[in-house]
C-alpha positions in Angstrom: 37.7 20.3 68.3 38.2 23.2 71.4 36.7 25.8 69.2 34.0 23.3 68.0 33.4 22.7 71.9 33.3 26.0 72.8 30.3 27.1 69.6 28.5 24.2 70.6 28.8 24.7 74.3 28.0 28.8 73.5 24.7 27.9 71.4 23.7 25.8 74.4 24.1 28.3 76.7 21.9 30.5 74.9 19.4 27.9 73.7 19.1 27.3 77.3 18.8 31.3 78.8 16.2 31.8 76.1 14.2 28.5 77.3 14.1 29.7 80.7 12.9 32.9 80.5 9.8 31.6 78.9 9.7 28.7 81.5 6.6 29.5 82.7 4.5 29.6 79.7 5.6 26.7 77.7 3.7 24.0 80.0 0.4 25.7 79.4 1.5 26.0 75.2 2.8 22.6 75.4 -1.1 21.3 76.8 -2.7 23.6 74.5 -1.0 22.2 71.5 -1.1 18.6 72.4 -4.8 19.1 72.5 -5.3 20.7 69.2 -5.3 17.5 67.2 -8.5 16.3 69.4 -10.4 19.5 69.7 -10.2 20.0 65.7 -11.6 16.0 66.0 -14.5 16.8 68.2 -15.2 19.8 65.9 -14.7 17.6 62.9 -17.3 14.7 64.1 -19.6 17.2 65.3 -19.9 19.0 62.0 -19.3 16.1 59.6 -21.5 13.9 61.8 -23.5 12.3 58.8 -20.4 11.2 56.8 -19.0 9.9 59.7 -22.1 7.1 60.4 -22.3 6.2 56.8 -18.0 5.7 56.6 -17.9 3.5 59.1 -21.6 1.7 58.7 -20.2 1.5 54.7 -16.6 1.2 54.9 -15.9 -0.2 58.7 -18.3 -2.7 59.2 -20.1 -1.4 61.9 -23.7 -2.3 62.6 -26.2 0.5 62.6 -26.3 1.8 66.0 -22.8 0.6 67.2 -21.3 3.4 64.5 -23.7 6.0 67.0 -21.8 5.0 70.0 -18.4 5.0 68.9 -18.7 8.6 67.9 -20.2 9.5 70.9 -17.9 8.2 73.3 -14.8 9.2 71.2 -16.3 13.2 70.8 -16.7 12.5 75.1 -13.3 11.2 75.5 -11.4 14.0 73.6 -13.4 17.0 74.9 -13.4 16.0 78.9 -9.6 14.4 78.2 -8.7 17.8 76.4 -10.5 19.9 79.0 -8.4 18.2 82.2 -5.3 18.3 80.3 -5.5 22.2 79.8 -6.8 23.3 83.3 -4.7 20.2 85.0 -7.7 18.7 86.6 -6.9 15.1 87.1 -4.3 14.5 84.6 -4.3 11.2 84.9 -8.0 10.8 84.0 -7.5 13.3 80.8 -4.6 10.8 80.6 -6.8 7.4 80.3 -9.6 9.5 78.3 -7.2 10.7 75.7 -5.5 7.7 74.9 -8.5 5.3 74.7 -9.8 7.9 72.3 -6.3 7.4 69.5 -6.4 3.8 70.7 -9.9 3.4 69.6 -9.8 5.2 66.3 -6.8 3.4 65.6 -8.9 0.2 65.7 -11.9 2.0 64.6 -10.9 3.6 61.9 -8.2 0.9 60.9 -5.3 3.3 61.1 -2.8 0.4 61.9 -3.1 -0.8 58.3 -1.2 2.8 57.1 2.2 3.1 58.4 2.2 6.8 58.6 -1.1 7.4 60.4 0.0 4.7 62.7 3.4 6.2 63.8 2.1 9.6 63.8 -1.0 7.9 66.6 2.1 6.2 68.5 3.7 9.4 68.9 0.6 11.0 69.9 0.5 8.7 72.6 3.8 9.7 73.4 3.0 13.1 74.2 0.1 12.2 76.2 2.3 10.4 78.3 4.7 13.1 78.4 1.3 15.1 81.1 2.1 12.4 84.1 5.7 13.1 83.9 4.5 16.3 84.0 3.0 15.4 87.4 5.0 13.8 89.6 3.7 11.3 92.6 3.4 13.0 96.2 3.9 11.4 99.5 0.4 10.2 101.3 -0.9 9.8 104.5 -2.9 6.7 105.1 -4.2 7.3 108.3 -3.9 10.6 110.5 -0.9 11.2 112.7 0.2 8.5 110.8 3.6 8.8 109.1 3.3 9.7 105.5 4.1 7.1 102.5 6.4 7.9 99.7 5.1 6.2 96.2 7.2 5.2 93.7 7.6 8.6 91.7 7.0 7.3 88.4 7.5 10.1 86.4 10.7 9.1 85.2 9.2 6.2 83.4 6.6 8.1 81.8 9.1 10.7 80.6 11.5 7.8 79.1 8.7 5.9 77.4 6.9 9.2 76.4 9.9 10.5 74.5 10.9 7.1 72.9 7.1 7.1 71.9 7.2 10.9 70.5 10.5 10.2 68.3 8.3 7.6 66.6 6.8 10.3 63.9 10.6 9.9 62.4 10.2 6.6 61.4 7.1 7.8 59.2 9.5 9.9 57.1 11.6 7.0 56.0 8.3 4.8 55.1 6.2 7.1 53.2 6.2 8.7 50.2 9.2 9.5 47.3 12.5 8.9 49.1 14.3 12.2 47.3 18.1 13.6 48.2 16.4 16.8 51.1 14.2 14.0 52.6 17.2 11.3 53.0 19.3 14.4 54.5 16.1 16.0 57.0 15.3 12.0 57.7 18.9 11.2 59.0 18.7 14.8 60.8 15.8 13.7 62.3 17.1 10.3 63.3 20.2 11.6 65.1 17.8 14.2 66.7 15.5 11.2 68.1 18.3 9.1 69.4 19.5 12.3 71.4 16.1 12.9 72.6 15.7 8.8 73.4 18.9 8.6 75.7 18.5 11.7 77.0 21.7 13.6 76.0 21.5 17.6 75.0 17.8 16.4 75.2 16.6 19.9 75.6 18.7 21.3 72.4 17.8 18.2 70.3 13.7 18.8 71.5 13.7 22.1 70.3 15.3 21.5 66.8 12.6 18.7 66.7 10.5 21.5 67.2 11.6 23.4 64.8 11.9 21.4 62.2 8.5 20.1 63.0 6.5 23.2 62.2 8.4 24.2 59.8 7.7 20.9 58.2 4.2 21.2 58.7 3.9 24.9 57.4 5.1 23.5 54.1 3.8 20.1 53.6 0.5 20.2 55.4 -0.7 23.8 54.6 -4.5 23.2 54.7 -5.4 26.8 54.4 -4.6 27.0 50.9 -6.9 23.9 49.8 -10.3 25.4 48.6 -11.3 23.2 46.0 -11.5 20.2 47.2 -13.1 19.4 51.0 -11.6 16.0 50.8 -8.0 16.6 50.3 -8.5 19.9 52.4 -9.3 17.5 55.6 -7.0 15.1 54.9 -4.1 17.6 55.1 -5.9 19.2 58.3 -6.2 16.2 60.0 -1.9 15.3 59.7 -1.2 18.9 60.4 -3.0 18.9 63.5 -1.7 15.7 64.2 1.6 16.8 64.1 0.8 19.7 66.3 -0.2 17.4 69.1 2.8 16.1 68.9 5.0 19.1 69.4 2.9 19.7 72.1 4.3 16.9 73.8 8.0 18.2 72.9 7.0 21.4 74.5 5.6 19.4 77.4 8.9 17.5 77.3 11.2 21.2 77.6 9.4 22.0 80.3 9.9 18.9 82.1 13.3 17.6 81.1 13.9 14.3 80.0 14.0 12.7 84.0 15.9 10.3 85.5 16.8 7.7 83.1 18.9 10.0 80.9 22.8 10.5 80.2 22.0 14.6 81.0 20.1 13.5 84.5 23.4 11.2 85.1 25.5 13.8 84.5 24.3 16.0 86.9 25.4 13.2 89.9 29.1 13.5 88.9 
């Protein structure tokens, strides 16, 4: 038992050392990956404008004209929110914009009717909340000369809700497709890592393992670049690919910010 604990401790130390070396780059990479799905979706809406309009009007029951407004609003929210998220300009507005875009698409495209799409979109919301955990509240001075007023730092709450939503992605692995032995093993491992992230126990190591797992899964299962003969299938797989990349971005931000105050790891530091 002591040998196993020593091996785990050594692995954890090496992982943390490697992560600390790239600490200054992880927030930038995380934010870029997080908005990659929104940038790809914006490009898809722009290049397939007529098809999107027809789909919303014919299959989703949008009135003529309201489908234009829906697409324009989503395009604006995603582009403006992505720009603010990458540049860290008015992060709160970026979160509101991206959050609104995800929620409007869930209802606009009827994604709540398909569990796999719904859970992935909810996981994306968790990644968006990690942007707020990266930007804690600061003290404010109400009037000149008066003492500053310390606002409640809500970043631990955002970190908690963000990581809970992030790991819901693994629920889609159980609910979709045929259950094979390999899929069952992968789902169980993912569930264990998810629980460790949620409670904040060895959270950064668990998040790193989830990132590696999702990256490998994405490259193997959502290799949209190899689909050339069926444009519809290519767009579908490409959409899945960038959704998971956004969730990976949220996990990368989690590596940078840590699990926050409401976690086992943080409690252990105090004792």
